[in-house]
N, C-alpha and C positions, 0 to 999 in steps of 0.2 A: 114860722115853725122851726124849732131846732131839730136838726137831723142827728140821730144817734150815730156815733162812729164806733167801729170795732176794729181790733187788730187781729189778724190771723197769724198764728205762730206755726211755722212749717217745721215739723219735727225732723223731716228729712234734711232740711237745710242746717239744723243744729248738728245733726250727725255728720254732715259733710264738713262743717266747720271744725269739728273735733278731729276728723280725719286729716284735714289740712294742717292743723297744729301738729299732729303726730308726724306728718311728712316733713315739716320744718325742723322738728326737734326729735328725731327718731330714737335717740338714746335717753330721752327724758320721760318722766311720768307726768301725767296731766291731772291737775286738780281743778275740777269744774266749780267755779264760785257761783253759788245759786242763792246768795243772801238777798234780802229785800224782795222776797217773792220772785227770785231769779230775775231781778231788775224789771219786774212787771211781766215777765213771760210765763209765770206760774211755777211755783216752787216744785211741787210734786211732778207735774207733767214734764217739766224740763229735765229734772233728774232722771225720770224714767226714760226719756228720749236719749239722754246721755249716759245710759247704763254702762257703756264701755269705758267711761272715764275711770282713772285709777282711784280717785277719791273725790269727795265733795266738800266744799267749804261753805259754812253758813256763819252769820254774825252771832246769833243768839241760840241759847239752849232750846227754846221752843221750836225754832226752825229745824233743828236736828231731830227732835222728837217727832215732828211731823213726817220727816223722811223715814225714820225707823217705822213709824206706824203704817206707812205706805209700802213697807216691805223692802226698803233699801238697806242692803247689808254691807255695802262698800264702806270703807273708812270715811268718817265724817269729822271734819276739823272745825272746832269752834274758834273763829277768828278773833272774837273779843274775849275768849276765855271764860272764866267763871269769877264770881265776885262774892260768894259766900259759901259756907259749908254745905248748905242744902243743894246748891247748884253743883257743887263738886261731887256729892253723892249721886245725883241724877246723871251727871256725865259719866261716872264710873259704871253705873247701871246700864247705860246705853252704849258703852264702849266708845265714847267720843275721844278724839285726839284733842289736846288742849294747846292753844297758843298762850304763852306766858309772856306778858309785856310789862308787868308792873310788880314791884316788890310785895304788894298785898297778896297777889296770887301765889307767890312763892311761900309766903307765910301760911296761907291756907293749905298748901301741899305739905308743908312741914308739920302741920297739926293733923293731917289726914291719917286715919288708922285702918282704913279698908285695905285688905290684902291685894285687891285688884290694882294692877299697875297701868300707867298711862304712857302713850306716846306723847311726848312733850315737844312742842315747837317753841324754842325761845326766839323771840323777835328782837332784832336789832334795828334801831332807828338810825339809818345812814343818811338821812336828809329829807325824808318825807315829812317829818315833824308831826306825826299823828299819834302812833302808838309804837312802843318799843323801848328797849334800853339803849341809851346813847353809848357809843363805843367805849367811853371811859368807865361806864357802869356795867359793861357786858361781862367781863371776866368775873367780878364778884358775884353777879347773878348766876352765872354758869356754875361756879363753885358751890353755891347753895343748892342748886338743883342736883348736882352730882352727889351731894352729901345727904340727900333725903333718906330717912329711915326705911321707907318702902321704896326700893329702887325704881327708877324710871325704866319702863320697858324698852324705850328707845328715845334718844335725844336727837332732835333735828334743829336746824337753824333757818330762819327766814328773814327777809327784809322786803321792803316795798319800794319799787322805783317810782319816783315822783313824776318823771317825764318819759315813761317808757316808749311813748309813741313819737317822740321827737328825736329822730335819728341823727340830726346834725348838732344837737345840743351837747354840752359838756357835762351836764348834771348826771346823766346815767353813768358815764365812765367814772366820774368822781365817786358816786355811790358804790359802784362795784369795787373800786380800789379801796375804799374805806371798809367795805365788807370783808374783802380778802385779807387786808392787813390786820384787822381786828381778830379774825379767825386765827391767823398765824400767831399773833401775840398771845392768844389764849391757848395755844398748843393744839389747834384743830386743823392743822395743815397736813398735806401728804396722806399717809396711811391713817392718820387720826381724824381725818376730815369726816364729819357726819353728813348725812343727806341734807341738802340745802334747797331752799326755794327762793329764787330771785327773779325768775322770768315772768313777771306778771304782764298781762296784756290789757 
């Protein structure tokens, strides 16, 4: 006979982990990534347990809507962004923050006529080779976002470390160097530097 297995998710342990992250990076904000049903932990229950997170990140629109329906009012970031005008309208309605990683998404924003403005995260591909603008394409994409008819509420920049858990590897340092040099070349250094997200775990 097959025995059923079950996993017990300890909400107190989740909150403890959030506290530990804040202790390691006390001057940073924490975005709790709860995509894919919070990696099997339960989308809504995990978000409610991590209510003290500064924001939440999901992959798709439907996940963000589920959080809003559950009463989550914190900022919600769509990591895959939007892919058509209907999704863009829904994202505006639910006040989602958008990750922009493809020229098609910029084109949709250029055609958008809703007065509601977005927080936009432009994603740079520094070596993960999954989503994002390569460094040589970053400045032109940035210029298009800055030229939107409906101005962006706030522009932020993110990248994704491919080997964040390998402390002795060179890949992370190479990605950070690529990220910083591309920001500087685009005029986003010093006082002009926008909020950035690079410390994924």
